N, CA, C, O and CB atoms as a CASP TS submission, in Angstrom:
PFRMAT TS
TARGET T0000
AUTHOR 0000-0000-0000
METHOD Language model
MODEL 1
PARENT N/A
ATOM      1  N   MET     1      25.823  -3.473  22.883  1.00  0.00           N
ATOM      2  CA  MET     1      25.872  -4.207  21.279  1.00  0.00           C
ATOM      3  C   MET     1      25.544  -3.026  20.526  1.00  0.00           C
ATOM      4  O   MET     1      26.260  -2.583  19.628  1.00  0.00           O
ATOM      5  CB  MET     1      24.652  -5.590  20.882  1.00  0.00           C
ATOM      6  N   PHE     2      24.104  -2.358  21.016  1.00  0.00           N
ATOM      7  CA  PHE     2      23.632  -1.104  20.418  1.00  0.00           C
ATOM      8  C   PHE     2      24.387   0.118  20.800  1.00  0.00           C
ATOM      9  O   PHE     2      23.850   1.175  20.470  1.00  0.00           O
ATOM     10  CB  PHE     2      22.251  -0.893  20.760  1.00  0.00           C
ATOM     11  N   GLY     3      25.534   0.193  21.433  1.00  0.00           N
ATOM     12  CA  GLY     3      26.000   1.145  21.908  1.00  0.00           C
ATOM     13  C   GLY     3      26.353   2.373  20.790  1.00  0.00           C
ATOM     14  O   GLY     3      25.816   2.456  19.686  1.00  0.00           O
ATOM     15  N   SER     4      27.314   3.251  21.289  1.00  0.00           N
ATOM     16  CA  SER     4      27.862   4.328  20.579  1.00  0.00           C
ATOM     17  C   SER     4      26.805   5.319  19.938  1.00  0.00           C
ATOM     18  O   SER     4      26.988   5.935  18.888  1.00  0.00           O
ATOM     19  CB  SER     4      28.737   3.761  19.542  1.00  0.00           C
ATOM     20  N   GLY     5      25.900   5.367  20.570  1.00  0.00           N
ATOM     21  CA  GLY     5      24.886   6.657  19.834  1.00  0.00           C
ATOM     22  C   GLY     5      23.867   5.879  18.915  1.00  0.00           C
ATOM     23  O   GLY     5      22.845   6.471  18.568  1.00  0.00           O
ATOM     24  N   ASN     6      24.076   4.664  18.528  1.00  0.00           N
ATOM     25  CA  ASN     6      23.068   4.183  17.713  1.00  0.00           C
ATOM     26  C   ASN     6      21.808   3.672  18.359  1.00  0.00           C
ATOM     27  O   ASN     6      21.830   2.748  19.173  1.00  0.00           O
ATOM     28  CB  ASN     6      23.601   3.208  16.954  1.00  0.00           C
ATOM     29  N   LYS     7      20.772   4.256  18.002  1.00  0.00           N
ATOM     30  CA  LYS     7      19.648   3.773  18.751  1.00  0.00           C
ATOM     31  C   LYS     7      18.501   3.342  17.802  1.00  0.00           C
ATOM     32  O   LYS     7      18.237   4.044  16.826  1.00  0.00           O
ATOM     33  CB  LYS     7      19.175   4.855  19.730  1.00  0.00           C
ATOM     34  N   ILE     8      17.767   2.127  18.080  1.00  0.00           N
ATOM     35  CA  ILE     8      16.562   1.870  17.204  1.00  0.00           C
ATOM     36  C   ILE     8      15.649   1.716  18.083  1.00  0.00           C
ATOM     37  O   ILE     8      15.809   0.931  19.017  1.00  0.00           O
ATOM     38  CB  ILE     8      16.581   0.723  16.259  1.00  0.00           C
ATOM     39  N   LYS     9      14.504   2.464  17.925  1.00  0.00           N
ATOM     40  CA  LYS     9      13.323   2.345  18.710  1.00  0.00           C
ATOM     41  C   LYS     9      12.421   1.496  18.155  1.00  0.00           C
ATOM     42  O   LYS     9      12.061   1.742  17.004  1.00  0.00           O
ATOM     43  CB  LYS     9      12.712   3.531  18.933  1.00  0.00           C
ATOM     44  N   LEU    10      11.795   0.165  18.949  1.00  0.00           N
ATOM     45  CA  LEU    10      11.246  -0.775  18.425  1.00  0.00           C
ATOM     46  C   LEU    10       9.764  -0.878  19.179  1.00  0.00           C
ATOM     47  O   LEU    10       9.896  -0.376  20.296  1.00  0.00           O
ATOM     48  CB  LEU    10      12.180  -1.946  18.497  1.00  0.00           C
ATOM     49  N   ASP    11       8.763  -1.223  19.029  1.00  0.00           N
ATOM     50  CA  ASP    11       7.554  -1.398  19.732  1.00  0.00           C
ATOM     51  C   ASP    11       7.790  -2.230  20.772  1.00  0.00           C
ATOM     52  O   ASP    11       8.011  -3.413  20.513  1.00  0.00           O
ATOM     53  CB  ASP    11       6.506  -1.877  18.958  1.00  0.00           C
ATOM     54  N   PRO    12       7.790  -1.774  22.160  1.00  0.00           N
ATOM     55  CA  PRO    12       7.670  -2.843  23.315  1.00  0.00           C
ATOM     56  C   PRO    12       7.170  -4.120  23.301  1.00  0.00           C
ATOM     57  O   PRO    12       7.894  -4.991  23.784  1.00  0.00           O
ATOM     58  CB  PRO    12       7.004  -2.421  24.202  1.00  0.00           C
ATOM     59  N   ASP    13       5.918  -4.488  22.785  1.00  0.00           N
ATOM     60  CA  ASP    13       5.283  -5.767  22.377  1.00  0.00           C
ATOM     61  C   ASP    13       6.317  -6.666  21.530  1.00  0.00           C
ATOM     62  O   ASP    13       6.422  -7.882  21.689  1.00  0.00           O
ATOM     63  CB  ASP    13       3.945  -5.448  21.499  1.00  0.00           C
ATOM     64  N   LEU    14       7.099  -5.879  20.571  1.00  0.00           N
ATOM     65  CA  LEU    14       7.962  -6.576  19.600  1.00  0.00           C
ATOM     66  C   LEU    14       9.206  -6.992  20.389  1.00  0.00           C
ATOM     67  O   LEU    14       9.707  -8.102  20.210  1.00  0.00           O
ATOM     68  CB  LEU    14       8.335  -5.646  18.325  1.00  0.00           C
ATOM     69  N   ILE    15       9.734  -6.065  21.305  1.00  0.00           N
ATOM     70  CA  ILE    15      10.736  -6.364  22.137  1.00  0.00           C
ATOM     71  C   ILE    15      10.561  -7.671  22.990  1.00  0.00           C
ATOM     72  O   ILE    15      11.448  -8.507  23.158  1.00  0.00           O
ATOM     73  CB  ILE    15      10.915  -5.245  22.942  1.00  0.00           C
ATOM     74  N   GLU    16       9.369  -7.725  23.472  1.00  0.00           N
ATOM     75  CA  GLU    16       9.126  -8.795  24.492  1.00  0.00           C
ATOM     76  C   GLU    16       9.198 -10.192  23.702  1.00  0.00           C
ATOM     77  O   GLU    16       9.820 -11.161  24.136  1.00  0.00           O
ATOM     78  CB  GLU    16       7.627  -8.578  25.257  1.00  0.00           C
ATOM     79  N   ARG    17       8.528 -10.182  22.561  1.00  0.00           N
ATOM     80  CA  ARG    17       8.475 -11.398  21.610  1.00  0.00           C
ATOM     81  C   ARG    17       9.998 -11.736  21.233  1.00  0.00           C
ATOM     82  O   ARG    17      10.510 -12.855  21.230  1.00  0.00           O
ATOM     83  CB  ARG    17       7.542 -11.049  20.183  1.00  0.00           C
ATOM     84  N   VAL    18      10.641 -10.435  20.896  1.00  0.00           N
ATOM     85  CA  VAL    18      12.101 -10.765  20.420  1.00  0.00           C
ATOM     86  C   VAL    18      12.756 -11.395  21.692  1.00  0.00           C
ATOM     87  O   VAL    18      13.430 -12.403  21.476  1.00  0.00           O
ATOM     88  CB  VAL    18      12.996  -9.348  19.872  1.00  0.00           C
ATOM     89  N   LYS    19      12.667 -10.976  22.941  1.00  0.00           N
ATOM     90  CA  LYS    19      13.442 -11.486  24.109  1.00  0.00           C
ATOM     91  C   LYS    19      12.834 -12.950  24.441  1.00  0.00           C
ATOM     92  O   LYS    19      13.621 -13.601  25.128  1.00  0.00           O
ATOM     93  CB  LYS    19      13.313 -10.420  25.434  1.00  0.00           C
ATOM     94  N   ALA    20      11.910 -13.476  24.201  1.00  0.00           N
ATOM     95  CA  ALA    20      11.271 -14.563  24.473  1.00  0.00           C
ATOM     96  C   ALA    20      11.837 -15.675  23.562  1.00  0.00           C
ATOM     97  O   ALA    20      12.127 -16.816  23.921  1.00  0.00           O
ATOM     98  CB  ALA    20       9.849 -14.330  24.346  1.00  0.00           C
ATOM     99  N   ILE    21      11.967 -15.042  22.072  1.00  0.00           N
ATOM    100  CA  ILE    21      12.489 -16.050  21.036  1.00  0.00           C
ATOM    101  C   ILE    21      14.112 -16.486  21.120  1.00  0.00           C
ATOM    102  O   ILE    21      14.627 -17.571  20.849  1.00  0.00           O
ATOM    103  CB  ILE    21      12.220 -15.382  19.583  1.00  0.00           C
ATOM    104  N   ALA    22      14.799 -15.083  21.657  1.00  0.00           N
ATOM    105  CA  ALA    22      16.135 -15.069  21.663  1.00  0.00           C
ATOM    106  C   ALA    22      16.739 -16.172  22.955  1.00  0.00           C
ATOM    107  O   ALA    22      17.704 -16.932  22.865  1.00  0.00           O
ATOM    108  CB  ALA    22      16.553 -13.460  21.832  1.00  0.00           C
ATOM    109  N   GLU    23      15.870 -15.977  24.085  1.00  0.00           N
ATOM    110  CA  GLU    23      16.116 -16.948  24.948  1.00  0.00           C
ATOM    111  C   GLU    23      16.072 -18.528  24.641  1.00  0.00           C
ATOM    112  O   GLU    23      17.016 -19.310  24.754  1.00  0.00           O
ATOM    113  CB  GLU    23      15.311 -16.668  25.857  1.00  0.00           C
ATOM    114  N   VAL    24      14.815 -18.804  24.243  1.00  0.00           N
ATOM    115  CA  VAL    24      14.446 -20.119  23.650  1.00  0.00           C
ATOM    116  C   VAL    24      15.695 -20.638  22.787  1.00  0.00           C
ATOM    117  O   VAL    24      16.339 -21.645  23.083  1.00  0.00           O
ATOM    118  CB  VAL    24      13.080 -19.967  22.711  1.00  0.00           C
ATOM    119  N   ALA    25      15.907 -19.956  21.867  1.00  0.00           N
ATOM    120  CA  ALA    25      16.705 -20.250  20.726  1.00  0.00           C
ATOM    121  C   ALA    25      18.323 -19.985  21.087  1.00  0.00           C
ATOM    122  O   ALA    25      19.242 -19.946  20.268  1.00  0.00           O
ATOM    123  CB  ALA    25      16.170 -19.317  19.482  1.00  0.00           C
ATOM    124  N   GLY    26      18.417 -19.812  22.554  1.00  0.00           N
ATOM    125  CA  GLY    26      19.901 -19.877  22.913  1.00  0.00           C
ATOM    126  C   GLY    26      20.711 -18.540  22.725  1.00  0.00           C
ATOM    127  O   GLY    26      21.875 -18.622  23.116  1.00  0.00           O
ATOM    128  N   TYR    27      20.378 -17.485  22.272  1.00  0.00           N
ATOM    129  CA  TYR    27      21.040 -16.254  22.060  1.00  0.00           C
ATOM    130  C   TYR    27      21.465 -15.853  23.573  1.00  0.00           C
ATOM    131  O   TYR    27      20.778 -16.136  24.554  1.00  0.00           O
ATOM    132  CB  TYR    27      20.052 -15.136  21.272  1.00  0.00           C
ATOM    133  N   ALA    28      22.683 -15.159  23.618  1.00  0.00           N
ATOM    134  CA  ALA    28      23.144 -14.683  24.924  1.00  0.00           C
ATOM    135  C   ALA    28      22.348 -13.272  25.352  1.00  0.00           C
ATOM    136  O   ALA    28      22.454 -12.757  26.465  1.00  0.00           O
ATOM    137  CB  ALA    28      24.793 -14.455  24.833  1.00  0.00           C
ATOM    138  N   SER    29      21.663 -12.829  24.436  1.00  0.00           N
ATOM    139  CA  SER    29      20.901 -11.563  24.875  1.00  0.00           C
ATOM    140  C   SER    29      19.823 -11.400  23.178  1.00  0.00           C
ATOM    141  O   SER    29      19.870 -11.973  22.089  1.00  0.00           O
ATOM    142  CB  SER    29      22.345  -9.904  25.318  1.00  0.00           C
ATOM    143  N   HIS    30      19.095 -10.492  23.677  1.00  0.00           N
ATOM    144  CA  HIS    30      17.747 -10.255  22.611  1.00  0.00           C
ATOM    145  C   HIS    30      18.683  -9.380  21.408  1.00  0.00           C
ATOM    146  O   HIS    30      18.462  -9.483  20.202  1.00  0.00           O
ATOM    147  CB  HIS    30      16.096  -9.067  23.472  1.00  0.00           C
ATOM    148  N   GLU    31      19.687  -8.571  21.965  1.00  0.00           N
ATOM    149  CA  GLU    31      20.256  -7.715  21.154  1.00  0.00           C
ATOM    150  C   GLU    31      21.150  -8.423  20.107  1.00  0.00           C
ATOM    151  O   GLU    31      21.262  -8.001  18.957  1.00  0.00           O
ATOM    152  CB  GLU    31      20.953  -6.771  21.939  1.00  0.00           C
ATOM    153  N   GLU    32      21.840  -9.633  20.621  1.00  0.00           N
ATOM    154  CA  GLU    32      22.422 -10.535  19.562  1.00  0.00           C
ATOM    155  C   GLU    32      21.572 -10.992  18.883  1.00  0.00           C
ATOM    156  O   GLU    32      22.028 -11.169  17.753  1.00  0.00           O
ATOM    157  CB  GLU    32      23.137 -11.556  19.930  1.00  0.00           C
ATOM    158  N   PHE    33      20.340 -11.349  18.975  1.00  0.00           N
ATOM    159  CA  PHE    33      19.325 -11.909  18.207  1.00  0.00           C
ATOM    160  C   PHE    33      19.020 -11.248  17.102  1.00  0.00           C
ATOM    161  O   PHE    33      18.851 -11.761  15.996  1.00  0.00           O
ATOM    162  CB  PHE    33      18.257 -12.068  18.860  1.00  0.00           C
ATOM    163  N   ILE    34      18.925  -9.847  17.434  1.00  0.00           N
ATOM    164  CA  ILE    34      18.450  -8.764  16.442  1.00  0.00           C
ATOM    165  C   ILE    34      19.512  -8.617  15.675  1.00  0.00           C
ATOM    166  O   ILE    34      19.164  -8.627  14.495  1.00  0.00           O
ATOM    167  CB  ILE    34      18.005  -7.403  17.004  1.00  0.00           C
ATOM    168  N   VAL    35      20.644  -8.485  15.807  1.00  0.00           N
ATOM    169  CA  VAL    35      21.792  -8.351  15.188  1.00  0.00           C
ATOM    170  C   VAL    35      21.774  -9.504  14.136  1.00  0.00           C
ATOM    171  O   VAL    35      21.933  -9.227  12.947  1.00  0.00           O
ATOM    172  CB  VAL    35      22.952  -8.362  16.176  1.00  0.00           C
ATOM    173  N   HIS    36      21.614 -10.594  14.485  1.00  0.00           N
ATOM    174  CA  HIS    36      21.805 -12.021  13.718  1.00  0.00           C
ATOM    175  C   HIS    36      20.804 -11.775  12.871  1.00  0.00           C
ATOM    176  O   HIS    36      21.194 -12.007  11.726  1.00  0.00           O
ATOM    177  CB  HIS    36      21.639 -13.506  14.547  1.00  0.00           C
ATOM    178  N   ILE    37      19.459 -11.336  12.904  1.00  0.00           N
ATOM    179  CA  ILE    37      18.438 -11.465  11.989  1.00  0.00           C
ATOM    180  C   ILE    37      18.649 -10.302  10.798  1.00  0.00           C
ATOM    181  O   ILE    37      18.350 -10.460   9.614  1.00  0.00           O
ATOM    182  CB  ILE    37      17.033 -11.345  12.789  1.00  0.00           C
ATOM    183  N   ILE    38      19.202  -9.166  11.355  1.00  0.00           N
ATOM    184  CA  ILE    38      19.558  -8.062  10.415  1.00  0.00           C
ATOM    185  C   ILE    38      20.616  -8.699   9.379  1.00  0.00           C
ATOM    186  O   ILE    38      20.426  -8.776   8.165  1.00  0.00           O
ATOM    187  CB  ILE    38      20.205  -6.727  11.255  1.00  0.00           C
ATOM    188  N   GLU    39      21.715  -9.123  10.039  1.00  0.00           N
ATOM    189  CA  GLU    39      22.816  -9.522   9.126  1.00  0.00           C
ATOM    190  C   GLU    39      22.308 -10.393   8.150  1.00  0.00           C
ATOM    191  O   GLU    39      22.562 -10.201   6.961  1.00  0.00           O
ATOM    192  CB  GLU    39      23.953 -10.174   9.811  1.00  0.00           C
ATOM    193  N   LYS    40      21.518 -11.466   8.587  1.00  0.00           N
ATOM    194  CA  LYS    40      20.899 -12.623   7.699  1.00  0.00           C
ATOM    195  C   LYS    40      20.120 -11.937   6.661  1.00  0.00           C
ATOM    196  O   LYS    40      20.199 -12.357   5.507  1.00  0.00           O
ATOM    197  CB  LYS    40      19.914 -13.681   8.529  1.00  0.00           C
ATOM    198  N   GLU    41      19.273 -10.789   6.978  1.00  0.00           N
ATOM    199  CA  GLU    41      18.467 -10.152   5.831  1.00  0.00           C
ATOM    200  C   GLU    41      19.197  -9.606   5.013  1.00  0.00           C
ATOM    201  O   GLU    41      18.980  -9.789   3.815  1.00  0.00           O
ATOM    202  CB  GLU    41      17.553  -9.214   6.149  1.00  0.00           C
ATOM    203  N   LEU    42      20.342  -8.724   5.479  1.00  0.00           N
ATOM    204  CA  LEU    42      21.135  -8.173   4.399  1.00  0.00           C
ATOM    205  C   LEU    42      21.893  -8.668   3.488  1.00  0.00           C
ATOM    206  O   LEU    42      22.243  -8.120   2.443  1.00  0.00           O
ATOM    207  CB  LEU    42      21.779  -7.535   4.749  1.00  0.00           C
ATOM    208  N   ALA    43      22.263 -10.119   4.018  1.00  0.00           N
ATOM    209  CA  ALA    43      22.965 -11.096   3.206  1.00  0.00           C
ATOM    210  C   ALA    43      22.115 -11.288   2.052  1.00  0.00           C
ATOM    211  O   ALA    43      22.601 -11.231   0.922  1.00  0.00           O
ATOM    212  CB  ALA    43      23.258 -12.422   3.931  1.00  0.00           C
ATOM    213  N   ASN    44      20.699 -11.545   2.272  1.00  0.00           N
ATOM    214  CA  ASN    44      19.798 -11.845   1.176  1.00  0.00           C
ATOM    215  C   ASN    44      19.716 -10.707   0.339  1.00  0.00           C
ATOM    216  O   ASN    44      19.702 -10.927  -0.872  1.00  0.00           O
ATOM    217  CB  ASN    44      18.457 -12.243   1.618  1.00  0.00           C
ATOM    218  N   PHE    45      19.664  -9.623   0.703  1.00  0.00           N
ATOM    219  CA  PHE    45      19.604  -8.574  -0.296  1.00  0.00           C
ATOM    220  C   PHE    45      21.072  -8.168  -1.157  1.00  0.00           C
ATOM    221  O   PHE    45      21.125  -7.610  -2.253  1.00  0.00           O
ATOM    222  CB  PHE    45      19.067  -7.312   0.515  1.00  0.00           C
ATOM    223  N   GLU    46      22.148  -8.598  -0.368  1.00  0.00           N
ATOM    224  CA  GLU    46      23.449  -8.291  -0.887  1.00  0.00           C
ATOM    225  C   GLU    46      23.778  -9.492  -1.872  1.00  0.00           C
ATOM    226  O   GLU    46      24.763  -9.401  -2.605  1.00  0.00           O
ATOM    227  CB  GLU    46      24.550  -8.113   0.320  1.00  0.00           C
ATOM    228  N   GLU    47      23.124 -10.399  -1.892  1.00  0.00           N
ATOM    229  CA  GLU    47      23.237 -11.465  -3.081  1.00  0.00           C
ATOM    230  C   GLU    47      22.821 -11.404  -4.343  1.00  0.00           C
ATOM    231  O   GLU    47      23.137 -12.171  -5.253  1.00  0.00           O
ATOM    232  CB  GLU    47      22.699 -12.476  -2.820  1.00  0.00           C
ATOM    233  N   GLY    48      21.882 -10.192  -4.408  1.00  0.00           N
ATOM    234  CA  GLY    48      21.177  -9.689  -5.548  1.00  0.00           C
ATOM    235  C   GLY    48      22.672  -9.186  -6.528  1.00  0.00           C
ATOM    236  O   GLY    48      23.700  -8.637  -6.131  1.00  0.00           O
ATOM    237  N   ALA    49      22.289  -9.616  -7.867  1.00  0.00           N
ATOM    238  CA  ALA    49      23.590  -9.068  -8.916  1.00  0.00           C
ATOM    239  C   ALA    49      23.454  -7.808  -9.231  1.00  0.00           C
ATOM    240  O   ALA    49      24.341  -7.315  -9.927  1.00  0.00           O
ATOM    241  CB  ALA    49      23.732  -9.759 -10.339  1.00  0.00           C
ATOM    242  N   SER    50      22.364  -7.004  -8.821  1.00  0.00           N
ATOM    243  CA  SER    50      22.111  -5.578  -9.297  1.00  0.00           C
ATOM    244  C   SER    50      21.103  -4.892  -8.515  1.00  0.00           C
ATOM    245  O   SER    50      20.440  -5.494  -7.670  1.00  0.00           O
ATOM    246  CB  SER    50      21.673  -5.534 -10.726  1.00  0.00           C
ATOM    247  N   ASP    51      20.955  -3.609  -8.768  1.00  0.00           N
ATOM    248  CA  ASP    51      20.036  -2.637  -7.864  1.00  0.00           C
ATOM    249  C   ASP    51      18.817  -3.369  -8.291  1.00  0.00           C
ATOM    250  O   ASP    51      18.050  -3.750  -7.407  1.00  0.00           O
ATOM    251  CB  ASP    51      20.030  -0.820  -8.202  1.00  0.00           C
ATOM    252  N   ASP    52      18.553  -3.602  -9.486  1.00  0.00           N
ATOM    253  CA  ASP    52      17.253  -4.032 -10.323  1.00  0.00           C
ATOM    254  C   ASP    52      16.710  -5.299  -9.238  1.00  0.00           C
ATOM    255  O   ASP    52      15.619  -5.256  -8.670  1.00  0.00           O
ATOM    256  CB  ASP    52      17.698  -4.676 -12.208  1.00  0.00           C
ATOM    257  N   ASP    53      17.681  -6.387  -9.091  1.00  0.00           N
ATOM    258  CA  ASP    53      17.431  -7.483  -8.273  1.00  0.00           C
ATOM    259  C   ASP    53      17.063  -7.270  -6.767  1.00  0.00           C
ATOM    260  O   ASP    53      16.328  -8.057  -6.171  1.00  0.00           O
ATOM    261  CB  ASP    53      18.551  -8.264  -8.357  1.00  0.00           C
ATOM    262  N   ILE    54      17.614  -6.167  -6.188  1.00  0.00           N
ATOM    263  CA  ILE    54      17.314  -5.677  -5.029  1.00  0.00           C
ATOM    264  C   ILE    54      15.936  -5.159  -5.025  1.00  0.00           C
ATOM    265  O   ILE    54      15.228  -5.541  -4.093  1.00  0.00           O
ATOM    266  CB  ILE    54      18.237  -4.750  -4.676  1.00  0.00           C
ATOM    267  N   THR    55      15.457  -4.411  -5.836  1.00  0.00           N
ATOM    268  CA  THR    55      14.498  -3.690  -6.017  1.00  0.00           C
ATOM    269  C   THR    55      13.259  -4.588  -6.311  1.00  0.00           C
ATOM    270  O   THR    55      12.145  -4.182  -5.981  1.00  0.00           O
ATOM    271  CB  THR    55      14.840  -2.761  -6.983  1.00  0.00           C
ATOM    272  N   GLU    56      13.425  -5.850  -6.948  1.00  0.00           N
ATOM    273  CA  GLU    56      12.466  -6.687  -6.920  1.00  0.00           C
ATOM    274  C   GLU    56      12.339  -7.513  -5.831  1.00  0.00           C
ATOM    275  O   GLU    56      11.261  -8.074  -5.630  1.00  0.00           O
ATOM    276  CB  GLU    56      12.507  -7.322  -7.894  1.00  0.00           C
ATOM    277  N   LYS    57      13.371  -7.691  -5.020  1.00  0.00           N
ATOM    278  CA  LYS    57      13.226  -8.261  -3.684  1.00  0.00           C
ATOM    279  C   LYS    57      12.275  -7.704  -2.679  1.00  0.00           C
ATOM    280  O   LYS    57      11.437  -8.320  -2.021  1.00  0.00           O
ATOM    281  CB  LYS    57      14.426  -8.232  -3.105  1.00  0.00           C
ATOM    282  N   LEU    58      12.561  -6.380  -2.677  1.00  0.00           N
ATOM    283  CA  LEU    58      11.915  -5.249  -1.919  1.00  0.00           C
ATOM    284  C   LEU    58      10.193  -5.221  -2.321  1.00  0.00           C
ATOM    285  O   LEU    58       9.233  -5.104  -1.558  1.00  0.00           O
ATOM    286  CB  LEU    58      12.757  -3.709  -2.397  1.00  0.00           C
ATOM    287  N   ARG    59      10.224  -5.357  -3.635  1.00  0.00           N
ATOM    288  CA  ARG    59       8.722  -5.168  -4.190  1.00  0.00           C
ATOM    289  C   ARG    59       7.892  -6.451  -3.764  1.00  0.00           C
ATOM    290  O   ARG    59       6.712  -6.426  -3.417  1.00  0.00           O
ATOM    291  CB  ARG    59       8.686  -5.008  -5.951  1.00  0.00           C
ATOM    292  N   GLY    60       8.759  -7.665  -3.853  1.00  0.00           N
ATOM    293  CA  GLY    60       8.109  -8.978  -3.491  1.00  0.00           C
ATOM    294  C   GLY    60       7.809  -9.014  -2.055  1.00  0.00           C
ATOM    295  O   GLY    60       6.947  -9.774  -1.613  1.00  0.00           O
ATOM    296  N   LEU    61       8.501  -8.204  -1.295  1.00  0.00           N
ATOM    297  CA  LEU    61       8.278  -8.354   0.264  1.00  0.00           C
ATOM    298  C   LEU    61       7.117  -7.199   0.656  1.00  0.00           C
ATOM    299  O   LEU    61       6.551  -7.085   1.743  1.00  0.00           O
ATOM    300  CB  LEU    61       9.862  -8.060   1.188  1.00  0.00           C
ATOM    301  N   GLY    62       6.936  -6.402  -0.513  1.00  0.00           N
ATOM    302  CA  GLY    62       5.951  -5.511  -0.058  1.00  0.00           C
ATOM    303  C   GLY    62       6.276  -4.232   0.347  1.00  0.00           C
ATOM    304  O   GLY    62       5.391  -3.387   0.480  1.00  0.00           O
ATOM    305  N   TYR    63       7.677  -3.937   0.603  1.00  0.00           N
ATOM    306  CA  TYR    63       8.267  -2.512   1.089  1.00  0.00           C
ATOM    307  C   TYR    63       7.937  -1.584   0.075  1.00  0.00           C
ATOM    308  O   TYR    63       7.283  -0.605   0.432  1.00  0.00           O
ATOM    309  CB  TYR    63       9.886  -2.459   1.320  1.00  0.00           C
ATOM    310  N   ILE    64       8.283  -1.697  -1.226  1.00  0.00           N
ATOM    311  CA  ILE    64       7.819  -0.594  -2.319  1.00  0.00           C
ATOM    312  C   ILE    64       6.741  -1.456  -3.520  1.00  0.00           C
ATOM    313  O   ILE    64       6.593  -2.651  -3.777  1.00  0.00           O
ATOM    314  CB  ILE    64       9.460   0.138  -3.217  1.00  0.00           C
ATOM    315  N   SER    65       6.227  -0.415  -3.971  1.00  0.00           N
ATOM    316  CA  SER    65       5.127  -0.886  -4.985  1.00  0.00           C
ATOM    317  C   SER    65       5.729  -0.535  -6.545  1.00  0.00           C
ATOM    318  O   SER    65       5.059  -0.805  -7.541  1.00  0.00           O
ATOM    319  CB  SER    65       3.539   0.012  -4.658  1.00  0.00           C
TER
END
C-alpha cells in the first residue's frame, strides 16, 4: 500500500501502537488503518470553505501559531 517509492518514516513505538489498534479494530493491515486515518483527517480539512478555515483548524490543533 505504501509502495511506489513513497516512504513515511514513523517512530517504531508508534508503529507498534498502530499495529495493535489496527488488529483489534479489524483492519487487514496497519497500513490500511494508517491510510484510513489520513483520509479521514484530510476530509476534515477539505470540508473547510476557504484557506482561512483550514488555517484556523490547523491553529486550533496547535500545528501553527
